[in-house]
C-alpha positions as CSV (number, residue, x, y, z in Angstrom):
1,I,122.9,-62.7,-4.6
2,I,125.7,-61.6,-6.9
3,N,124.5,-59.8,-9.6
4,R,128.2,-59.0,-11.3
5,V,131.5,-57.9,-10.6
6,E,133.8,-55.1,-11.6
7,I,137.2,-54.5,-11.6
8,V,138.8,-51.5,-11.8
9,K,142.5,-51.6,-12.6
10,G,145.1,-48.8,-11.5
11,A,144.3,-45.3,-10.1
12,A,140.6,-45.9,-9.6
13,S,138.0,-42.7,-9.4
14,S,138.7,-39.9,-6.2
15,L,135.2,-41.5,-4.9
16,Y,136.8,-44.6,-3.6
17,G,139.3,-43.1,-1.1
18,S,142.7,-42.8,-0.6
19,E,143.6,-46.9,-0.7
20,A,142.0,-47.2,-4.1
21,I,145.4,-47.0,-5.7
22,G,146.1,-50.4,-7.2
23,G,142.0,-50.6,-8.5
24,V,139.0,-51.8,-7.4
25,I,136.9,-54.8,-7.2
26,N,132.9,-53.7,-6.7
27,I,130.9,-56.5,-5.8
28,I,127.2,-55.2,-7.1
29,T,124.5,-57.7,-5.3
30,K,121.3,-58.3,-7.1
31,D,117.8,-56.3,-7.0
32,A,114.3,-58.3,-6.8
33,Q,113.9,-56.8,-10.3
34,N,116.6,-59.1,-11.9
35,A,116.3,-62.3,-9.3
36,P,114.4,-65.4,-9.3
37,R,111.0,-65.4,-7.2
38,F,112.7,-68.2,-5.7
39,F,116.0,-69.9,-6.1
40,L,117.9,-72.7,-4.3
41,D,121.7,-74.7,-4.7
42,Y,122.5,-77.3,-2.8
43,N,125.7,-80.1,-3.4
44,A,127.6,-82.3,-1.6
45,S,131.1,-83.8,-2.2
46,T,132.8,-86.9,-1.3
47,W,134.8,-85.1,1.3
48,G,131.8,-84.7,3.4
49,E,131.0,-81.3,2.5
50,L,127.5,-79.8,2.4
51,T,126.8,-76.7,0.6
52,G,123.1,-74.6,0.8
53,N,121.9,-71.6,-0.7
54,T,117.9,-70.4,-0.6
55,G,116.6,-67.1,-1.2
56,F,113.2,-65.6,-2.9
57,S,112.3,-62.3,-4.3
58,A,108.9,-60.5,-4.0
59,N,107.3,-56.9,-5.5
60,M,105.5,-55.8,-2.2
61,N,104.5,-52.8,-4.8
62,D,105.3,-50.6,-8.0
63,N,108.1,-49.1,-6.0
64,I,108.8,-51.3,-3.0
65,S,110.6,-55.0,-3.8
66,T,112.9,-56.9,-1.6
67,I,115.6,-60.0,-2.0
68,F,116.5,-62.2,0.8
69,N,119.3,-65.2,1.0
70,V,120.2,-67.7,3.3
71,D,123.7,-69.2,2.6
72,G,125.7,-72.2,4.6
73,Y,128.3,-74.9,4.5
74,Y,129.1,-77.6,6.8
75,Y,132.3,-79.6,6.7
76,N,132.9,-82.1,10.0
77,T,135.0,-84.9,8.7
78,P,138.7,-85.2,9.6
79,K,140.9,-86.3,7.1
80,D,144.9,-86.6,7.2
81,L,145.8,-88.1,4.7
82,D,149.4,-87.6,4.6
83,K,149.7,-89.0,7.8
84,D,151.2,-85.9,9.8
85,G,149.0,-85.8,12.5
86,F,147.2,-82.8,11.4
87,M,144.0,-82.1,9.5
88,D,144.1,-81.9,6.0
89,K,140.7,-79.5,5.7
90,T,139.7,-76.9,8.5
91,L,136.6,-78.1,9.7
92,Q,134.0,-75.4,9.3
93,Q,130.0,-74.4,10.0
94,R,129.3,-71.1,8.0
95,L,125.9,-69.9,7.9
96,S,124.8,-66.0,6.5
97,F,122.0,-63.9,5.8
98,F,121.2,-61.2,3.0
99,N,118.3,-58.9,3.0
100,K,118.4,-56.0,0.2
101,W,115.4,-53.5,0.1
102,N,115.2,-51.0,-3.4
103,F,112.4,-48.2,-3.6
104,K,111.9,-46.2,-6.8
105,Q,111.1,-42.4,-6.0
106,K,110.5,-39.4,-8.4
107,Y,112.3,-38.5,-11.3
108,N,113.4,-41.7,-11.6
109,K,115.6,-42.2,-8.8
110,T,116.2,-45.3,-6.5
111,A,117.2,-45.9,-2.7
112,S,118.3,-48.8,-1.6
113,I,119.4,-50.5,2.2
114,S,120.8,-54.1,2.5
115,V,121.6,-56.2,5.9
116,R,124.4,-58.9,5.8
117,Y,124.5,-61.1,9.0
118,Y,128.0,-63.8,8.9
119,N,128.7,-66.5,11.5
120,E,131.4,-68.9,11.1
121,D,133.1,-71.2,13.5
122,R,135.9,-73.0,12.2
123,H,138.8,-75.1,13.3
124,G,141.7,-77.0,12.1
125,G,145.2,-78.6,13.8
126,E,146.5,-82.1,15.0
127,L,143.8,-84.7,15.2
128,G,142.2,-85.7,18.5
129,W,141.6,-82.4,19.6
130,D,139.1,-81.9,23.2
131,P,137.5,-78.6,22.3
132,A,137.4,-78.4,26.3
133,H,141.1,-77.2,26.0
134,R,140.0,-74.4,24.1
135,G,141.3,-71.1,25.5
136,F,144.0,-72.7,28.1
137,V,147.4,-70.9,27.7
138,E,150.9,-71.1,28.6
139,Y,151.9,-70.6,32.5
140,N,154.5,-68.5,31.5
141,E,152.7,-66.2,29.9
142,Y,150.2,-65.5,32.8
143,D,152.4,-65.1,35.8
144,N,152.0,-62.5,37.8
145,D,154.7,-60.2,35.7
146,R,152.6,-60.5,32.6
147,N,149.2,-59.7,34.4
148,S,149.6,-56.0,35.8
149,G,146.1,-56.5,37.6
150,G,147.4,-59.9,39.3
151,Y,145.5,-63.3,39.5
152,N,141.9,-63.2,40.2
153,G,140.7,-66.6,39.8
154,D,139.0,-65.3,36.2
155,Y,142.0,-64.9,33.8
156,V,141.1,-62.1,32.6
157,L,143.0,-59.0,30.8
158,P,144.8,-56.9,33.0
159,N,142.8,-54.3,34.4
160,G,139.5,-56.5,34.1
161,Y,139.2,-56.1,30.3
162,S,137.2,-58.9,29.1
163,I,136.0,-59.0,25.4
164,Y,132.1,-60.7,24.8
165,N,132.2,-60.7,29.0
166,E,133.7,-63.9,28.6
167,K,136.6,-65.6,30.7
168,Y,139.6,-64.9,28.4
169,A,141.5,-68.2,29.5
170,K,140.4,-71.5,31.7
171,G,143.6,-72.2,32.7
172,F,147.0,-73.8,32.1
173,R,148.4,-75.8,29.6
174,V,150.6,-78.9,30.9
175,P,154.0,-79.2,29.0
176,R,154.4,-82.5,27.0
177,F,157.4,-85.0,27.4
178,L,156.7,-84.7,31.5
179,N,157.3,-88.0,33.5
180,E,154.5,-88.7,36.0
181,S,156.5,-87.5,38.7
182,D,157.5,-84.3,36.9
183,R,154.1,-83.5,35.8
184,S,153.0,-83.8,39.4
185,E,155.6,-81.5,40.6
186,W,154.9,-78.8,37.9
187,K,151.4,-78.3,38.9
188,K,152.1,-78.3,42.3
189,E,154.3,-75.0,42.0
190,V,151.5,-73.7,39.4
191,S,149.1,-74.0,42.5
192,A,151.2,-72.4,44.9
193,V,150.8,-69.5,42.6
194,H,147.2,-70.2,41.1
195,P,145.6,-72.1,43.4
196,D,142.1,-72.2,41.6
197,A,144.0,-73.3,38.5
198,A,142.5,-75.7,36.0
199,F,144.9,-78.2,33.9
200,A,144.5,-79.3,30.4
201,E,146.2,-82.7,29.9
202,D,147.6,-83.7,26.4
203,M,146.7,-81.1,25.1
204,K,146.3,-81.0,21.4
205,Y,147.4,-78.1,19.3
206,Q,144.5,-76.7,17.1
207,E,143.9,-73.1,15.5
208,S,140.1,-72.1,16.3
209,I,138.3,-68.9,15.2
210,Y,134.7,-67.8,15.9
211,T,133.9,-65.0,13.5
212,S,130.4,-63.1,14.1
213,R,130.1,-60.0,11.1
214,L,127.3,-57.5,10.7
215,E,127.0,-55.6,7.7
216,I,124.6,-52.5,7.0
217,V,124.9,-50.9,3.3
218,G,122.4,-48.2,2.4
219,R,122.5,-45.7,-0.7
220,W,120.0,-42.9,-1.5
221,Q,119.7,-40.5,-4.7
222,L,117.6,-37.6,-3.2
223,P,114.4,-37.3,-5.2
224,I,115.2,-34.0,-6.7
225,K,116.3,-32.8,-10.5
226,E,119.6,-32.6,-9.9
227,N,122.0,-36.1,-9.2
228,V,122.6,-36.3,-5.4
229,T,123.5,-39.3,-3.7
230,L,124.2,-40.3,-0.3
231,Q,125.7,-43.5,0.8
232,A,126.5,-45.1,4.5
233,S,127.4,-48.3,5.4
234,Y,128.3,-49.6,9.3
235,N,129.8,-52.9,9.9
236,Q,131.0,-54.5,13.3
237,H,133.4,-57.5,12.9
238,D,133.9,-59.7,16.3
239,Q,136.4,-62.5,16.6
240,N,137.6,-65.0,19.6
241,S,140.3,-66.8,18.6
242,A,143.2,-69.4,19.6
243,Y,145.9,-70.4,18.2
244,G,147.3,-73.1,20.0
245,T,147.5,-71.4,23.3
246,E,147.7,-67.9,22.2
247,L,144.3,-66.3,22.4
248,F,143.0,-63.5,20.0
249,M,140.2,-61.6,20.7
250,A,139.3,-58.5,19.0
251,H,136.3,-56.2,17.9
252,Q,135.8,-53.8,15.5
253,K,133.8,-51.1,14.2
254,T,133.6,-49.0,10.7
255,A,130.8,-46.2,10.1
256,F,131.4,-44.7,7.0
257,G,129.3,-41.8,5.5
258,Q,129.7,-40.0,1.6
259,A,127.7,-37.4,-0.2
260,F,128.4,-36.3,-4.0
261,W,127.2,-34.6,-6.8
262,D,127.5,-35.1,-10.3
263,R,126.4,-33.1,-13.4
264,Q,127.5,-33.2,-17.3
265,F,128.5,-29.5,-18.3
266,G,129.0,-29.9,-22.1
267,A,131.9,-32.6,-22.7
268,H,132.7,-32.3,-18.9
269,T,130.8,-34.3,-16.0
270,L,131.8,-32.8,-12.7
271,L,131.8,-34.6,-9.9
272,A,132.2,-33.6,-6.0
273,G,132.0,-35.1,-2.5
274,A,132.7,-35.2,0.9
275,S,133.0,-38.1,3.1
276,Y,133.7,-39.6,6.7
277,R,135.0,-43.0,8.0
278,Y,135.5,-43.8,11.5
279,V,137.6,-47.0,12.9
280,W,137.3,-48.6,16.1
281,F,139.5,-51.7,16.6
282,K,140.3,-53.5,20.1
283,D,141.8,-56.4,20.7
284,N,144.1,-57.9,23.5
285,T,147.4,-57.7,21.8
286,I,150.0,-54.7,22.0
287,A,148.5,-53.0,19.4
288,S,146.1,-51.8,21.9
289,N,147.8,-51.8,25.0
290,N,146.3,-55.4,26.0
291,G,142.8,-53.9,25.7
292,T,143.0,-50.9,27.4
293,K,143.9,-48.4,24.5
294,P,141.6,-49.1,21.5
295,F,143.1,-48.2,17.9
296,E,140.4,-45.3,16.5
297,T,141.0,-43.7,12.6
298,F,138.8,-40.8,12.4
299,L,139.3,-39.9,8.7
300,P,137.5,-37.2,7.0
301,G,138.0,-35.9,3.4
302,V,136.4,-34.4,0.2
303,F,136.9,-35.0,-3.2
304,I,136.5,-33.5,-7.2
305,Q,136.9,-35.5,-10.1
306,D,135.9,-33.9,-13.8
307,L,135.8,-36.5,-16.8
308,W,136.2,-34.5,-19.9
309,K,135.2,-36.5,-23.1
310,M,137.8,-34.5,-25.3
311,S,136.7,-36.3,-28.8
312,A,134.6,-39.2,-30.2
313,K,138.3,-41.0,-28.9
314,T,139.5,-39.7,-26.4
315,S,138.5,-38.9,-22.7
316,L,140.6,-37.8,-19.8
317,L,140.0,-38.1,-15.8
318,L,140.9,-35.4,-13.7
319,G,140.8,-36.5,-10.1
320,Y,142.2,-35.2,-6.4
321,R,141.0,-36.3,-3.4
322,F,142.2,-34.9,0.5
323,D,142.0,-36.7,3.4
324,Y,142.9,-36.0,6.8
325,D,144.1,-38.9,8.7
326,Q,144.1,-38.9,12.9
327,T,145.1,-42.3,14.4
328,E,145.0,-42.7,17.8
329,S,146.6,-45.6,18.9
330,A,149.2,-47.6,21.4
331,N,151.5,-47.4,19.3
332,G,151.1,-43.6,19.3
333,N,148.8,-41.2,17.6
334,H,149.7,-39.6,14.1
335,Q,147.5,-36.9,12.0
336,N,148.4,-36.6,8.3
337,A,147.3,-34.7,5.6
338,V,146.6,-37.2,2.4
339,H,146.8,-35.6,-1.2
340,S,145.9,-38.2,-4.0
341,P,145.9,-36.7,-6.7
342,R,144.4,-39.0,-10.1
343,V,144.8,-38.7,-13.7
344,A,143.6,-41.6,-16.2
345,F,143.6,-41.2,-20.0
346,K,141.2,-43.2,-22.3
347,Y,142.3,-43.4,-26.5
348,A,139.8,-45.4,-28.5
349,P,140.2,-45.1,-31.9
350,D,137.1,-47.4,-33.3
351,S,134.7,-49.8,-31.0
352,Q,137.2,-52.7,-31.1
353,N,140.4,-51.2,-29.8
354,A,140.8,-48.8,-26.6
355,F,144.2,-48.0,-25.0
356,R,144.1,-46.5,-21.0
357,A,146.7,-45.4,-19.0
358,S,146.2,-44.2,-15.3
359,L,148.3,-42.3,-12.7
360,G,147.9,-41.9,-8.9
361,T,148.9,-42.0,-5.1
362,G,148.0,-44.4,-2.3
363,Y,147.8,-43.8,1.3
364,R,146.9,-46.8,3.7
365,V,147.0,-47.4,7.8
366,V,147.8,-50.8,8.3
367,N,146.6,-53.0,11.3
368,I,149.4,-55.7,11.9
369,F,147.2,-57.7,14.1
370,S,144.4,-57.7,11.8
371,E,146.1,-58.8,8.6
372,D,148.9,-61.1,9.4
373,H,148.8,-64.8,10.7
374,R,152.1,-64.4,12.4
375,A,151.3,-62.0,14.2
376,L,148.6,-63.8,15.9
377,S,149.7,-67.1,16.3
378,G,151.6,-67.6,19.3
379,Q,154.5,-68.9,16.9
380,Y,155.9,-65.7,17.4
381,E,156.2,-63.2,19.4
382,A,155.5,-59.6,17.9
383,T,157.0,-56.0,18.8
384,F,157.1,-52.7,17.1
385,G,160.7,-51.8,16.2
386,E,159.5,-48.4,16.3
387,N,156.3,-45.9,15.9
388,L,154.6,-47.2,12.5
389,N,153.8,-44.6,9.8
390,P,151.1,-45.6,7.4
391,E,152.0,-46.9,4.0
392,K,152.2,-44.3,1.0
393,S,152.5,-45.6,-2.6
394,I,152.9,-44.1,-6.2
395,S,151.0,-46.4,-9.0
396,G,151.0,-46.4,-12.7
397,T,149.0,-48.7,-15.3
398,L,148.5,-49.4,-18.9
399,D,146.2,-51.3,-20.8
400,Y,144.9,-52.1,-24.0
401,E,141.7,-54.2,-24.9
402,G,140.7,-55.5,-28.2
403,R,137.8,-57.2,-29.7
404,V,137.6,-59.3,-33.2
405,A,134.7,-60.3,-34.5
406,T,133.3,-62.3,-37.7
407,E,130.7,-64.6,-38.6
408,D,133.0,-67.6,-37.3
409,I,134.6,-66.4,-34.1
410,G,134.1,-63.4,-31.3
411,L,137.6,-63.0,-30.2
412,T,138.1,-60.5,-26.6
413,Y,141.5,-59.5,-25.6
414,S,143.6,-57.6,-23.5
415,L,147.5,-56.7,-22.6
416,G,148.3,-54.8,-19.3
417,A,151.4,-53.7,-17.1
418,Y,151.4,-51.7,-14.0
419,Y,153.8,-51.1,-11.5
420,T,153.8,-49.4,-7.4
421,H,156.0,-47.9,-5.6
422,F,155.4,-48.0,-1.8
423,F,156.8,-45.7,0.6
424,N,156.6,-46.5,4.6
425,K,156.3,-50.3,3.6
426,I,155.4,-51.9,7.2
427,Y,157.2,-55.4,6.7
428,P,158.3,-57.8,9.5
429,K,161.8,-59.1,10.6
430,R,162.0,-62.8,11.6
431,D,164.0,-64.0,13.8
432,D,163.4,-67.6,14.1
433,R,165.9,-68.5,17.1
434,N,163.9,-66.4,19.4
435,R,160.9,-66.6,17.9
436,T,160.2,-63.1,17.7
437,L,158.5,-60.7,14.5
438,V,159.9,-56.9,14.6
439,Y,157.7,-55.1,12.6
440,Y,159.0,-51.7,11.2
441,N,158.5,-49.2,8.3
442,V,161.2,-49.4,5.3
443,D,162.2,-45.6,4.7
444,G,164.8,-43.2,3.6
445,D,166.0,-45.3,0.7
446,E,164.3,-48.1,1.3
447,Y,161.1,-49.3,-0.5
448,A,159.1,-51.6,-1.8
449,R,157.7,-52.4,-5.3
450,N,155.4,-54.3,-7.4
451,I,156.0,-54.1,-10.9
452,G,153.8,-57.0,-13.5
453,A,151.9,-57.4,-16.5
454,S,148.8,-59.6,-17.9
455,A,147.6,-60.8,-20.6
456,D,143.9,-62.1,-20.9
457,I,141.8,-63.4,-23.8
458,A,138.3,-65.0,-24.4
459,L,137.4,-66.8,-27.6
460,N,133.4,-67.6,-28.5
461,F,132.9,-69.7,-31.9
462,N,129.6,-70.1,-33.8
463,F,129.4,-73.2,-32.6
464,P,128.5,-73.9,-28.8
465,L,132.0,-73.5,-27.4
466,R,133.7,-70.7,-25.2
467,L,137.5,-70.5,-24.3
468,T,139.2,-68.2,-22.0
469,A,142.9,-68.0,-20.7
470,G,144.7,-65.5,-18.8
471,V,148.3,-65.3,-17.7
472,S,150.2,-62.7,-15.2
473,Y,153.8,-61.8,-13.8
474,N,153.8,-60.1,-11.0
475,Q,157.6,-58.5,-9.6
476,A,157.1,-58.1,-5.9
477,E,160.4,-57.3,-4.1
478,L,161.5,-55.3,-1.0
479,F,164.7,-53.0,-1.3
480,E,166.4,-52.8,1.9
481,Y,169.2,-52.4,4.2
482,E,170.2,-55.3,5.8
483,R,168.7,-55.5,9.7
484,D,169.8,-57.1,13.4
485,D,167.1,-58.9,14.7
486,E,165.7,-56.1,16.3
487,G,164.6,-54.4,13.3
488,N,167.5,-51.9,13.0
489,K,169.8,-51.2,10.1
490,V,173.4,-52.8,9.2
491,G,175.6,-52.2,7.4
492,D,175.2,-49.4,3.9
493,K,173.9,-51.8,1.2
494,I,170.9,-51.9,-0.2
495,E,169.5,-55.4,-1.1
496,A,166.2,-57.1,-2.8
497,S,164.3,-59.5,-1.9
498,D,160.9,-61.2,-3.1
499,F,157.9,-60.8,-0.8
500,E,156.8,-64.5,0.5
501,F,153.6,-66.1,-1.0
502,S,154.0,-64.4,-3.8
503,P,155.1,-65.9,-6.8
504,R,156.0,-64.1,-10.1
505,W,153.7,-66.1,-12.5
506,M,150.3,-67.5,-12.1
507,G,147.3,-68.3,-14.9
508,V,143.5,-69.5,-15.0
509,Y,142.2,-71.0,-18.0
510,S,138.7,-72.6,-18.5
511,A,136.5,-74.3,-21.6
512,A,132.9,-74.9,-21.8
513,Y,130.8,-76.8,-24.5
514,D,127.2,-77.4,-24.8
515,F,126.8,-80.8,-26.3
516,T,122.9,-80.4,-26.4
517,P,120.8,-77.1,-24.8
518,R,120.5,-78.9,-21.8
519,F,123.9,-80.4,-21.4
520,T,127.1,-78.6,-20.7
521,V,130.8,-79.4,-19.9
522,D,133.2,-76.7,-18.1
523,L,137.0,-77.0,-17.7
524,T,138.5,-74.5,-15.5
525,G,142.0,-74.8,-13.9
526,E,144.6,-72.7,-12.5
527,W,148.3,-72.8,-12.4
528,K,151.1,-71.1,-10.1
529,G,154.7,-70.5,-10.2
530,P,157.5,-70.8,-7.6
531,M,156.8,-68.6,-4.5
532,L,159.3,-67.7,-1.7
533,L,158.3,-69.6,1.8
534,P,159.2,-69.0,5.0
535,T,162.1,-71.2,6.2
536,Q,164.2,-71.2,9.3
537,G,167.0,-72.0,7.9
538,T,170.0,-74.0,9.8
539,M,168.9,-73.9,13.9
540,E,171.4,-74.6,16.3
541,T,170.6,-77.3,19.8
542,F,171.7,-77.1,22.7
543,D,171.7,-79.4,25.9
544,A,170.0,-78.9,29.2
545,E,173.1,-76.4,30.0
546,G,172.7,-74.4,27.1
547,K,175.7,-75.8,25.4
548,V,175.6,-75.9,21.8
549,T,175.4,-79.7,20.9
550,G,175.0,-79.9,16.8
551,S,172.4,-78.3,14.1
552,M,169.3,-79.0,12.6
553,T,168.3,-77.8,8.7
554,D,165.0,-77.0,7.7
555,P,164.4,-79.7,4.9
556,R,161.7,-77.7,2.9
557,P,162.9,-75.8,0.4
558,E,162.8,-72.0,0.3
559,R,160.5,-72.0,-2.5
560,S,157.4,-74.0,-3.4
561,P,157.3,-76.1,-6.8
562,R,155.1,-75.2,-10.2
563,F,151.8,-76.5,-9.7
564,M,148.1,-76.8,-11.5
565,K,144.7,-78.0,-10.6
566,M,142.2,-79.0,-13.3
567,N,138.2,-79.0,-12.1
568,L,135.3,-80.5,-14.2
569,Q,132.0,-80.0,-14.3
570,L,129.0,-81.6,-16.0
571,T,125.6,-79.4,-15.6
572,Y,122.1,-81.1,-17.0
573,R,119.4,-78.9,-17.4
574,V,115.3,-79.7,-17.5
575,G,112.8,-76.6,-17.2
576,N,113.9,-74.6,-14.3
577,V,116.2,-77.0,-12.8
578,E,119.7,-77.3,-12.6
579,I,121.7,-81.2,-12.2
580,Y,125.5,-80.9,-11.8
581,G,128.4,-82.9,-10.2
582,G,132.2,-82.9,-11.2
583,V,135.4,-83.3,-9.6
584,K,138.0,-80.4,-8.1
585,N,141.7,-81.1,-8.5
586,I,141.2,-83.7,-10.7
587,F,144.6,-84.5,-10.7
588,N,145.0,-84.8,-7.1
589,Y,147.7,-82.5,-6.8
590,I,148.5,-82.0,-2.5
591,P,151.7,-80.5,-1.3
592,K,153.9,-82.5,0.5
593,N,156.1,-81.9,4.1
594,L,154.1,-78.8,5.1
595,L,154.8,-79.2,8.7
596,V,158.3,-79.7,10.8
597,N,158.1,-80.7,14.4
598,V,154.6,-82.1,14.4
599,D,155.7,-83.9,17.6
600,D,156.1,-81.0,19.6
601,P,153.7,-78.2,18.1
602,F,153.9,-76.0,21.5
603,N,158.2,-76.2,21.1
604,D,158.3,-77.7,24.4
605,R,161.4,-79.5,23.4
606,A,162.8,-77.1,20.8
607,A,162.1,-74.1,23.8
608,V,165.2,-75.8,25.9
609,Y,166.8,-78.1,23.3
610,G,166.7,-76.0,20.2
611,G,166.2,-77.0,17.0
612,L,163.3,-76.7,14.5
613,Q,160.7,-75.3,15.8
614,F,156.9,-76.3,14.5
615,D,154.9,-73.6,12.6
616,T,152.2,-73.2,10.4
617,E,153.3,-70.8,8.1
618,Y,154.7,-72.6,5.5
619,N,151.5,-73.2,3.1
620,Y,151.1,-72.5,-0.5
621,T,148.0,-73.9,-1.6
622,A,144.7,-75.7,0.1
623,Q,145.5,-79.5,1.1
624,Q,142.0,-81.0,-0.1
625,G,143.1,-83.9,-2.6
626,R,140.6,-84.8,-5.5
627,T,137.1,-84.3,-4.2
628,G,134.2,-84.9,-6.4
629,Y,130.6,-83.0,-6.0
630,A,127.2,-83.4,-7.2
631,G,124.1,-80.5,-6.7
632,I,120.8,-79.3,-7.8
633,R,119.5,-75.6,-8.5
634,Y,116.2,-74.2,-9.0
635,R,115.3,-71.2,-9.9
636,F,111.5,-69.9,-10.7
């Protein structure tokens, strides 16, 4: 259903909003006019994965056409090749539907509306997990002190709030490592407080996520001589998650409307418009006061820009956008007038060369619990060190694109550099001993930055060989004062540290050769340099009375190793049919020793005796090893 992907680097058009500071990726879906009348694509892998895609398009009459698509994925074969007791790949069932209608109008204007529904069930964790244990929680987290509404037998959230009209929790997990006598005594103590409580015996650690999402997008060019366009969208996202015994229920609605007018005046193309965005978010975390105070954003905005064709070789884009952000949440309310100027310059001395430069500012409201897995997993308790303010940034880019064409070769290449400076960057202070994450704004003299460069090249020859390669360097750093476990500043020296999960070097490459018009071989790959990963350092151990008995050091390196993955695919065409097959991860690269304390994933012993604690954050690439696959495509 994807027609093309547009990538705009740097400060994008004011049309795209204040968040489009680093660039924009536009995914353009197909219309019925450029889609096959019928198409299908099915494949299966040696890991037991099944993928299917089926669709059709039709012209209802001269002015109305439609395209419909169904896409699905199924994987339900647990594997544990490294023998750590945990699945190497998440089990997943996914199904999505897409339907788009296009309408032709007077004055060569068009309109369209599309609907997409997405549903997914995925889970991964310890082998032998019993799905009936999903929804059991820790007893000490749901005693009468935590549940302000008191125990009512249904384990619902405080004040009776329950998403999807489902019970929030089924019962309590029985701690591991208790002997029969202690286990019986523990149940008696809990039952004395909660007589109707159910218990999960020998519960395995599992992260299970149910996702349901609806998207509606419309675009209408008014059937008049002037160029006036109306755009609207609505999406609804429901998530029901269980991270071990930590349950995360979230419901989000986003509505967006925009109208703009554009017209050419000689060398100037003027665009102006207004927009409005409304975001409503409710979950069972402190972000919305355990479901009693939704997170709401009201964001009206106006924008104007002028594209000035200064000469045949140069053009200048000047844009300005004003948004008024009003956000209400359990973390506090704020109103901000957001000014987002943008400027971009292009110089193309000929058709083979182009230079671009851009500069602009950005603004973003961050929702911690929808963007940071660590805040949800239950392995850390998330708190706010202060009222969090939105992130702000300023970004600049420089780019060069060149082309060389001869009788024997076609070459395109590009070079780019960028710098983004973040103010009010939101970042967590992690305390491994107390298992807390304290989120705070870096402010004052503190800041974060991304500085980097990239290079890409594509080669086509007068024989059927195509080559591409790209490399990028990104230095993502945080400059801040030392902070204590509560996120408070300590000392007066600013130090630099890398962001986690952000490799400085990475690259991609591909090669394709057509041995015959029917037979093609494709080789693709990626490589990444070391990246900083979250480790626990050295953790003290204690006896039952709380006295220090020793220490344990995290054996995992702080930075990941360099690695490369390569894939090979063979494709054979017969008429409208394509038969293909290949191997992913040819060299069978699998990360090693990602988990610690795997026999105590709920940290029952670690909570009392200290030492290393189980977490699922240390990861830098998929654990799926060498995988063969085969499939068939048909287009008509």
